[in-house]
C-alpha positions as CSV (number, residue, x, y, z in Angstrom):
1,M,31.2,100.3,-63.3
2,L,28.1,99.2,-65.1
3,V,28.6,95.7,-63.8
4,L,29.0,96.9,-60.2
5,R,25.8,99.1,-60.5
6,L,23.9,96.0,-61.9
7,L,25.2,93.9,-59.0
8,N,24.1,96.7,-56.6
9,V,20.5,95.9,-57.8
10,V,20.6,92.2,-58.3
11,A,22.2,91.3,-54.9
12,P,19.5,93.0,-52.8
13,A,16.8,91.5,-55.0
14,Y,18.4,88.0,-54.5
15,F,18.5,88.5,-50.7
16,L,14.9,89.6,-50.5
17,C,13.7,86.7,-52.7
18,I,15.6,84.2,-50.4
19,S,14.0,85.9,-47.3
20,L,10.5,85.7,-48.8
21,V,10.9,82.0,-49.7
22,T,12.3,81.2,-46.3
23,F,9.4,83.0,-44.6
24,V,6.8,81.1,-46.8
25,L,8.4,77.7,-46.1
26,Q,8.5,78.4,-42.3
27,I,5.0,79.7,-41.9
28,F,3.1,77.5,-44.4
29,L,5.1,74.3,-44.3
30,F,7.6,73.7,-41.4
31,I,5.5,75.2,-38.5
32,P,2.2,73.6,-39.6
33,S,4.0,70.2,-39.8
34,M,5.1,70.6,-36.2
35,F,1.5,71.0,-35.0
36,R,0.8,67.4,-36.2
37,D,2.8,66.2,-33.2
38,L,0.1,65.8,-30.5
39,S,2.5,64.4,-27.9
40,T,2.7,67.7,-26.0
41,T,-0.1,68.4,-23.5
42,T,0.6,72.2,-23.2
43,P,-0.4,74.0,-26.4
44,L,1.1,77.3,-25.3
45,L,4.5,75.6,-24.8
46,S,4.3,73.4,-27.9
47,P,7.4,73.2,-30.1
48,A,5.6,74.7,-33.0
49,L,4.7,77.9,-31.2
50,L,8.1,78.2,-29.6
51,H,9.8,77.7,-32.9
52,G,7.5,80.2,-34.6
53,A,8.1,82.9,-32.0
54,L,11.9,82.3,-32.3
55,F,11.8,82.5,-36.1
56,L,9.8,85.7,-36.1
57,F,12.2,87.3,-33.6
58,L,15.2,86.4,-35.7
59,S,13.5,87.5,-38.9
60,A,12.3,90.8,-37.5
61,N,15.8,91.6,-36.2
62,A,17.5,90.6,-39.5
63,L,15.1,92.5,-41.7
64,G,14.9,95.5,-39.3
65,N,18.7,95.9,-39.2
66,Y,18.8,95.4,-43.0
67,I,16.4,98.3,-43.5
68,I,18.3,100.5,-41.1
69,V,21.6,99.8,-43.0
70,I,19.9,100.8,-46.2
71,Q,18.4,104.0,-44.7
72,S,21.6,105.0,-42.9
73,S,23.2,106.5,-46.0
74,P,26.9,107.5,-45.9
75,E,27.8,110.8,-44.5
76,D,27.4,113.9,-46.7
77,L,30.4,116.2,-46.9
78,G,29.5,119.5,-45.3
79,K,26.8,117.9,-43.1
80,G,28.1,115.0,-41.1
81,L,31.8,115.9,-41.5
82,N,31.4,119.7,-41.2
83,L,33.8,120.5,-44.1
84,G,31.9,123.5,-45.3
85,K,31.7,123.4,-49.1
86,G,30.9,119.7,-49.3
87,A,29.0,119.8,-52.6
88,E,31.9,121.4,-54.4
89,V,34.3,118.7,-53.0
90,V,32.1,115.9,-54.2
91,A,31.7,117.5,-57.6
92,D,35.5,117.7,-57.9
93,W,35.8,114.0,-57.0
94,L,33.2,113.1,-59.7
95,D,35.1,115.2,-62.3
96,G,38.4,113.7,-61.3
97,S,40.0,117.0,-60.5
98,R,40.4,116.2,-56.8
99,S,41.9,113.1,-55.3
100,P,39.7,111.2,-52.8
101,G,42.7,110.8,-50.6
102,S,42.6,114.6,-49.9
103,A,39.7,114.3,-47.5
104,L,40.0,113.4,-43.8
105,P,42.0,110.2,-43.2
106,S,39.0,108.4,-41.8
107,T,36.7,109.1,-44.8
108,H,36.4,107.5,-48.2
109,F,34.5,108.5,-51.4
110,C,32.5,105.8,-53.0
111,R,31.7,106.3,-56.7
112,L,28.7,103.9,-56.6
113,C,27.1,105.8,-53.7
114,A,28.5,109.2,-54.9
115,R,29.0,110.1,-51.3
116,V,31.6,110.0,-48.6
117,T,31.6,107.5,-45.8
118,Q,33.0,108.3,-42.4
119,R,35.2,105.4,-41.1
120,H,34.5,103.5,-44.4
121,D,34.7,99.8,-44.1
122,H,33.4,98.4,-47.4
123,H,30.6,98.7,-50.0
124,C,28.0,96.0,-49.4
125,F,26.2,95.0,-52.6
126,F,23.5,93.0,-50.7
127,T,22.4,96.3,-49.1
128,G,23.4,98.6,-52.0
129,N,25.1,100.9,-49.5
130,C,28.5,101.6,-48.0
131,I,29.2,100.4,-44.4
132,G,30.7,103.0,-42.1
133,S,30.3,104.8,-38.8
134,R,26.5,105.3,-39.2
135,N,25.5,101.7,-39.9
136,M,28.3,99.4,-38.9
137,R,26.5,98.2,-35.7
138,N,23.3,97.5,-37.6
139,F,25.3,95.7,-40.3
140,I,26.9,93.4,-37.8
141,M,23.5,92.7,-36.2
142,F,22.1,92.0,-39.7
143,C,24.8,89.4,-40.3
144,L,24.4,87.9,-36.9
145,Y,20.6,87.5,-37.1
146,T,20.7,86.3,-40.7
147,S,23.1,83.5,-39.8
148,L,20.9,82.6,-36.8
149,A,17.7,82.7,-39.0
150,C,19.4,80.4,-41.5
151,L,20.5,78.0,-38.8
152,D,16.9,78.0,-37.4
153,S,15.5,77.3,-40.9
154,L,18.1,74.6,-41.5
155,V,17.1,72.7,-38.4
156,A,13.4,73.1,-39.1
157,G,14.0,71.9,-42.7
158,M,15.9,68.9,-41.6
159,A,13.2,68.0,-39.2
160,Y,10.6,68.3,-42.0
161,I,12.7,66.2,-44.4
162,S,13.4,63.6,-41.7
163,A,9.6,63.1,-41.1
164,A,8.7,63.3,-44.8
165,L,11.3,60.8,-46.1
166,S,11.5,58.7,-42.9
167,M,15.2,59.2,-42.6
168,S,17.6,60.1,-39.8
169,F,20.4,62.7,-39.6
170,A,22.1,61.0,-36.6
171,N,25.0,60.1,-38.9
172,P,26.8,63.3,-40.0
173,L,27.4,61.8,-43.4
174,A,23.6,61.6,-44.0
175,F,23.5,65.3,-44.7
176,L,26.4,65.1,-47.2
177,N,24.8,62.2,-49.0
178,L,21.4,63.8,-49.0
179,L,21.8,65.9,-52.1
180,P,23.2,63.4,-54.6
181,H,20.8,60.7,-53.3
182,S,17.8,63.1,-53.6
183,I,18.7,64.2,-57.2
184,S,18.7,60.6,-58.3
185,Q,15.4,60.0,-56.6
186,F,13.9,63.2,-58.1
187,F,14.7,62.3,-61.7
188,S,13.4,58.7,-61.1
189,G,10.1,60.1,-59.9
190,A,10.4,58.8,-56.4
191,L,10.8,62.3,-54.8
192,L,8.3,65.2,-55.0
193,S,9.3,68.5,-56.4
194,S,8.4,70.3,-53.2
195,E,10.6,68.0,-51.1
196,M,13.5,68.4,-53.6
197,F,13.1,72.2,-53.3
198,V,13.3,72.1,-49.5
199,I,16.4,69.9,-49.8
200,L,18.1,72.5,-52.1
201,M,17.1,75.2,-49.6
202,L,18.8,73.3,-46.8
203,Y,22.2,73.7,-48.6
204,L,21.5,77.3,-49.4
205,W,20.7,78.1,-45.8
206,L,23.9,76.3,-44.7
207,G,26.0,78.3,-47.1
208,I,24.4,81.7,-46.3
209,G,24.5,81.0,-42.6
210,L,28.2,80.1,-42.6
211,A,29.1,83.1,-44.8
212,C,27.2,85.5,-42.6
213,A,28.7,84.0,-39.4
214,G,32.2,84.2,-40.8
215,F,31.8,87.7,-42.0
216,C,30.3,88.8,-38.6
217,C,33.3,87.2,-36.7
218,H,35.8,88.9,-39.1
219,Q,34.1,92.3,-38.6
220,M,34.2,91.8,-34.8
221,L,37.9,91.1,-34.9
222,L,38.5,94.3,-36.9
223,I,36.4,96.3,-34.5
224,L,38.4,95.0,-31.5
225,R,41.5,96.1,-33.2
226,G,40.0,99.5,-34.0
227,Q,40.4,98.9,-37.8
228,T,38.2,98.8,-40.9
229,R,38.5,96.6,-43.9
230,Y,39.4,99.6,-46.0
231,Q,42.2,100.6,-43.7
232,V,43.6,97.0,-43.7
233,R,43.4,96.8,-47.5
234,K,45.1,100.2,-48.0
235,G,47.7,99.5,-45.2
236,I,46.6,102.5,-43.2
237,V,48.1,102.5,-39.7
238,V,45.6,103.3,-36.9
239,R,46.3,104.5,-33.4
240,A,46.2,101.6,-30.9
241,R,43.4,102.0,-28.3
242,P,41.8,99.6,-25.7
243,W,39.4,97.1,-27.2
244,R,36.6,98.4,-24.9
245,E,36.8,101.8,-26.5
246,N,36.7,100.3,-29.9
247,L,33.6,98.3,-29.0
248,R,31.9,101.3,-27.4
249,E,32.5,103.4,-30.4
250,V,30.6,101.0,-32.6
251,F,27.9,99.6,-30.3
252,G,27.5,102.4,-27.8
253,K,26.9,102.1,-24.1
254,R,23.4,100.7,-24.4
255,W,24.5,97.9,-26.6
256,L,22.1,95.3,-25.1
257,L,19.1,97.3,-26.3
258,G,20.4,97.3,-29.8
259,L,21.1,93.6,-29.6
260,L,17.4,92.8,-28.9
261,I,15.7,95.5,-30.9
262,P,16.8,96.8,-34.3
263,L,17.5,100.5,-33.5
264,Q,19.7,103.0,-35.2
265,N,22.9,104.2,-33.4
266,V,21.9,103.2,-29.9
267,G,24.0,105.1,-27.3
268,S,26.6,106.2,-29.9
269,D,26.0,110.0,-29.5
270,D,28.8,110.4,-26.9
271,C,31.3,108.7,-29.3
272,R,30.3,111.0,-32.1
273,Q,30.8,114.1,-30.0
274,K,34.3,112.9,-29.1
275,E,35.2,112.4,-32.7
276,K,34.0,115.9,-33.6
């Protein structure tokens, strides 16, 4: 449990550090290098400004949904679930005198959060919070925009390295051979430390982007089936419903607004009332 609590602190700090480094590289290195291209005659439509606006949009949505996931704490028994003496139930769980499975079938008690999550999916260490009915939509948006921000940074970083090292990525094998070739050049003194750092970040953005994209697709498949990761892991059978109802339950009727702006529980009030 101590290791899990430590991971609950280290993982968010790691994500925030990567986000800060990405923001600094984009604002102070990649975007200024794009302004050196004077081939465009329309400054307002220059690639640098368009790329900067796109990066800020993706970053604002990723960080905005990340903050909402953290702020949307799991449901408190006796408040969100209307079970009456919720504090006594949680105390019994902490003492071990009451089984967590004795709650409602769609709830789960997390010992790290010391709370109960309605429609529990999993505990996310990168947010330090459980993912459930209150923050599932924001968690999916966070994964989506994080993967897009990493892809955007990857493309911008490759363009910077291509100009700095006078190399081309037209051949797909060029990216695979970039890291071992750069390491040999770095230790021989032919490559600057700043350029080597950007090359390492390219592979980090690729890994994080693919992981977030894969996780987002997996969560969407579970939502379409009306399942959660916790239910799949425990073998809990859920009632089959149309996929449109499953999507509406998570994203709400005004899902487009939540796709463009990081808002909490957009249009999901009707679904909550149906559950109650």
